[in-house]
C-alpha positions in Angstrom: 178.4 -91.9 3.8 179.5 -88.8 5.8 177.6 -87.9 9.0 176.1 -91.4 9.1 179.5 -92.6 10.3 179.3 -90.5 13.4 176.2 -92.5 14.5 178.5 -95.4 15.4 180.5 -93.1 17.7 177.3 -91.7 19.4 175.9 -95.2 19.8 179.2 -96.4 21.3 179.2 -93.4 23.7 175.6 -94.2 24.8 176.6 -97.8 25.5 180.0 -96.9 27.1 179.5 -93.4 28.7 183.1 -93.3 30.1 184.6 -93.6 26.7 186.0 -90.2 25.5 183.6 -88.9 22.9 186.4 -87.3 20.8 188.1 -90.7 20.4 184.9 -92.3 19.2 184.2 -89.5 16.8 187.7 -89.6 15.4 187.5 -93.4 15.2 184.4 -93.3 13.1 186.2 -91.3 10.4 189.7 -92.7 10.8 189.6 -94.6 7.5 188.7 -91.4 5.7 191.4 -89.4 7.5 193.9 -92.1 6.3 192.5 -92.0 2.8 192.7 -88.2 2.7 196.3 -88.4 3.9 197.3 -91.0 1.3 195.4 -89.1 -1.4 197.6 -86.1 -0.8 200.7 -88.2 -1.6 199.1 -90.0 -4.5 199.2 -93.4 -2.8 195.4 -93.7 -3.1 193.4 -92.0 -5.9 190.0 -91.0 -7.0 188.3 -89.7 -10.1 185.2 -87.4 -10.5 182.2 -88.1 -12.8 179.7 -85.3 -12.4 177.1 -87.4 -14.3 176.9 -89.9 -11.5 173.8 -89.6 -9.2 174.6 -88.7 -5.6 178.3 -88.9 -4.8 180.3 -88.0 -8.0 183.5 -89.7 -6.8 184.9 -92.8 -8.4 187.1 -94.3 -5.7 189.4 -96.3 -7.9 192.3 -97.1 -5.8 192.2 -97.2 -2.0 193.3 -100.7 -0.7 195.4 -99.3 2.2 192.4 -97.8 3.9 189.2 -99.2 2.5 189.8 -102.9 1.8 188.4 -105.1 4.5 191.8 -106.4 5.8 193.1 -102.8 5.9 190.1 -101.7 7.9 190.8 -104.4 10.4 194.4 -103.3 10.7 193.4 -99.7 11.2 190.9 -100.8 13.9 193.7 -102.8 15.7 196.1 -99.9 15.5 193.5 -97.5 16.9 192.7 -99.9 19.8 196.4 -100.3 20.4 196.9 -96.5 20.5 194.1 -96.2 23.0 195.7 -98.8 25.2 199.0 -96.9 25.1 197.0 -93.9 26.2 196.0 -96.0 29.3 192.3 -96.3 28.4 190.6 -99.4 29.8 190.8 -102.5 27.7 187.1 -102.7 27.0 187.1 -99.0 25.8 190.0 -99.8 23.5 187.9 -102.6 22.0 185.0 -100.2 21.5 187.2 -97.7 19.7 188.5 -100.4 17.4 184.9 -101.6 16.7 183.9 -98.0 15.8 186.8 -97.8 13.3 185.7 -101.1 11.7 182.1 -99.9 11.5 183.2 -97.4 8.9 183.8 -100.1 6.3 180.5 -101.8 6.9 178.6 -98.5 6.7 180.5 -97.7 3.5 179.4 -101.0 2.1 175.8 -99.8 2.2 176.3 -96.7 0.2 179.4 -97.3 -2.0 179.2 -98.5 -5.6 181.1 -101.7 -5.9 184.6 -100.4 -5.1 185.4 -101.8 -1.6 187.9 -104.6 -1.9 187.2 -107.7 0.2 191.0 -108.1 0.1 193.6 -106.1 -1.8 193.3 -107.0 -5.5 190.4 -109.2 -4.8 186.6 -108.9 -5.5 184.9 -105.6 -4.8 181.6 -105.0 -3.0 179.1 -102.1 -2.5 175.3 -101.9 -2.4 175.3 -98.6 -4.4 172.9 -96.6 -2.2 174.7 -93.5 -3.5 172.7 -94.0 -6.7 169.6 -93.1 -4.7 170.6 -89.7 -3.3 167.4 -88.9 -1.5 167.2 -92.3 0.2 170.9 -92.2 1.0 170.6 -88.8 2.7 167.5 -90.0 4.6 169.5 -93.0 5.7 172.4 -90.9 6.9 170.2 -88.5 8.8 168.2 -91.3 10.3 171.4 -93.0 11.6 172.7 -89.8 13.0 169.4 -89.0 14.7 169.1 -92.5 16.2 172.7 -92.5 17.5 172.4 -88.9 18.6 169.2 -89.6 20.5 170.7 -92.5 22.3 173.7 -90.3 23.3 171.5 -87.4 24.5 169.3 -89.8 26.5 172.4 -91.2 28.2 173.6 -87.7 29.0 170.3 -87.0 30.7 170.6 -90.2 32.7 173.9 -88.8 34.0 172.2 -85.4 34.6 174.3 -83.7 32.0 173.1 -80.6 30.2 171.6 -81.5 26.8 172.1 -78.3 24.9 175.8 -78.8 24.0 175.0 -82.2 22.5 172.0 -80.9 20.6 174.0 -78.0 19.1 176.8 -80.5 18.1 174.3 -82.7 16.4 172.7 -79.7 14.7 176.1 -78.7 13.4 176.6 -82.2 11.9 173.2 -82.1 10.3 174.0 -78.6 8.8 177.2 -80.0 7.4 175.3 -82.9 5.8 172.8 -80.4 4.2 175.6 -78.2 2.9 177.4 -81.1 1.2 174.2 -82.2 -0.3 173.7 -78.9 -2.1 174.6 -78.8 -5.8 178.2 -77.6 -6.3 181.1 -78.4 -8.6 182.9 -81.4 -7.0 186.6 -80.9 -6.1 189.0 -82.7 -8.4 192.4 -81.7 -7.0 193.6 -84.5 -4.7 195.8 -82.3 -2.5 193.0 -79.8 -1.8 190.5 -82.6 -1.3 192.7 -84.4 1.0 193.6 -81.4 3.1 190.0 -80.3 3.3 188.9 -83.8 4.4 191.5 -84.0 7.1 190.8 -80.5 8.5 187.1 -81.1 8.6 187.4 -84.4 10.3 189.8 -83.1 12.9 187.6 -80.0 13.5 184.6 -82.2 14.2 186.7 -84.5 16.4 188.2 -81.6 18.4 184.8 -80.0 18.9 183.6 -83.2 20.6 186.0 -82.7 23.5 184.4 -79.6 25.0 180.9 -81.0 24.3 181.9 -84.2 26.3 183.3 -82.0 29.1 180.0 -80.3 29.8 179.3 -82.3 32.9 177.3 -79.6 34.8 174.0 -81.2 36.1 170.9 -80.1 34.1 169.1 -79.0 37.3 172.0 -77.1 38.9 
């Protein structure tokens, strides 16, 4: 799951329009940002098997970011950070919920590698094994969440084109990552690339969210 995670941020933005979009977009990928960071230092690890359908990664050791208790802790930390930034309490709860949504969306696509608790049983419905269906699911989630967000922008008489361009960029990224290519195997390169990409998408959400000019002048 990649762009599908952003659907949770867009849905939350549609439900709570005053929540900063960049915080929701960052929250939706916070677990993967953490994973990428720990990957660089060898704390969490992965292997690559190019024979696997869909996603070739075997995520063999990531209890600090992708076990269920760890996801809850990351969600609480994100909510606490938002509170320190003086965001309203209900918005802090929304940000935490978006962080936690990452684990449950991963549950759909991952092969059984998500720990219910560190060292405990693992779960995953394995949608990665059906690449076409998995891509359709991701795109469908993104379009649904994005459509709800664009509709809410129109309710507030905001211009739609920045949001449409932003969603188009995310779809383009999803297509690019779906194209056949040798999977990266170096953990440092993979971790840095994942962090840079996630932060770029998060940062880009800020000017998109600031486009408050009414659609009709």
